[in-house]
C-alpha positions as CSV (number, residue, x, y, z in Angstrom):
1,X,99.6,-12.8,26.6
2,X,99.4,-12.1,22.9
3,X,98.5,-8.7,21.5
4,X,97.7,-7.6,18.0
5,X,100.2,-4.7,17.9
6,X,102.7,-2.8,19.9
7,X,100.6,0.1,20.8
8,X,100.7,0.5,24.6
9,X,99.2,3.1,26.8
10,X,101.5,3.1,29.8
11,X,100.3,3.7,33.3
12,X,99.2,7.3,33.7
13,X,96.9,9.1,36.1
14,X,93.8,10.3,34.3
15,X,92.1,12.0,37.3
16,X,88.7,11.0,36.0
17,X,87.4,8.8,38.9
18,X,84.7,9.9,41.3
19,X,85.8,11.3,44.7
20,X,84.9,8.0,46.2
21,X,87.2,6.2,43.8
22,X,84.3,5.0,41.5
23,X,84.8,4.6,37.8
24,X,83.0,7.4,36.0
25,X,81.5,7.3,32.5
26,X,84.2,9.7,31.5
27,X,86.9,7.3,32.5
28,X,85.2,4.4,30.7
29,X,84.9,6.6,27.6
30,X,88.6,7.3,27.7
31,X,89.6,3.6,27.9
32,X,87.1,2.7,25.1
33,X,88.4,5.4,22.8
34,X,92.0,4.2,23.4
35,X,91.0,0.7,22.5
36,X,88.9,1.7,19.5
37,X,91.9,3.8,18.3
38,X,94.1,0.7,18.2
39,X,95.8,0.6,21.5
40,X,96.1,-3.1,22.3
41,X,97.5,-2.9,25.8
42,X,96.2,-0.4,28.3
43,X,97.9,-0.3,31.6
44,X,95.9,1.5,34.3
45,X,97.5,4.1,36.4
46,X,97.6,4.0,40.2
47,X,94.5,2.2,41.5
48,X,94.0,1.4,45.2
49,X,92.5,-1.7,46.7
50,X,92.2,-0.2,50.2
51,X,90.9,3.3,51.0
52,X,94.3,4.0,52.7
53,X,95.9,3.6,49.3
54,X,93.9,6.5,47.8
55,X,96.7,9.0,47.3
56,X,94.5,11.9,46.2
57,X,91.1,12.5,44.8
58,X,89.9,11.6,42.1
59,X,92.0,8.4,42.2
60,X,90.2,5.2,41.2
61,X,90.1,2.1,43.3
62,X,88.5,-1.2,43.7
63,X,88.0,-1.5,47.5
64,X,84.6,-3.1,47.5
65,X,82.7,-5.8,45.7
66,X,80.5,-3.4,43.7
67,X,83.5,-1.7,42.1
68,X,85.1,-5.1,41.4
69,X,81.9,-6.2,39.7
70,X,81.8,-3.0,37.7
71,X,85.4,-3.3,36.4
72,X,84.9,-7.0,35.6
73,X,81.7,-6.2,33.7
74,X,83.3,-3.4,31.7
75,X,86.3,-5.6,30.8
76,X,84.0,-8.4,29.7
77,X,81.7,-6.1,27.7
78,X,84.5,-4.4,25.9
79,X,86.6,-7.5,25.1
80,X,83.6,-9.0,23.2
81,X,83.4,-6.1,20.8
């Protein structure tokens, strides 16, 4: 992987997901602002892939295909900019 700079946002818990683990507009806005501000590598915090892995609410996850498609579309949309 090659990145433009050394600005890294390490894994932190933002607490901005929906109670069901869904990605909210507020969470997307945070990630976009970090990227627009020059952070080249953004490492997500704890995200679960099974509901049993949701430590507490609002913890984001990717346990179903609709969430997976959403995360993929956001990544594709924002890397084209």
